[in-house]
C-alpha positions as CSV (number, residue, x, y, z in Angstrom):
1,X,46.9,6.1,-19.5
2,X,50.7,5.8,-19.6
3,X,52.3,9.1,-20.4
4,X,55.5,7.4,-21.7
5,X,53.6,5.8,-24.6
6,X,54.6,7.2,-28.0
7,X,52.2,8.8,-30.4
8,X,51.6,5.6,-32.4
9,X,50.9,3.7,-29.2
10,X,48.4,6.3,-28.0
11,X,46.7,6.5,-31.5
12,X,46.4,2.7,-31.7
13,X,45.0,2.5,-28.2
14,X,42.3,5.1,-28.9
15,X,41.5,3.4,-32.2
16,X,41.2,0.0,-30.6
17,X,39.1,1.3,-27.7
18,X,36.8,3.2,-30.0
19,X,36.3,0.1,-32.2
20,X,35.5,-2.1,-29.2
21,X,33.2,0.6,-27.7
22,X,31.2,0.7,-31.0
23,X,31.1,-3.1,-31.2
24,X,29.8,-3.4,-27.6
25,X,27.1,-0.9,-28.4
26,X,26.1,-3.0,-31.5
27,X,26.8,-0.3,-34.0
C-alpha cells in the first residue's frame, strides 16, 4: 500500500478490493 495516497484514494481502494473479494467468493 502506498503511504502517500490520500484518504479518498485509500477508502476507494479498500471499497473496490472488498467488492471484488465478495464477488470472487460468490456472495
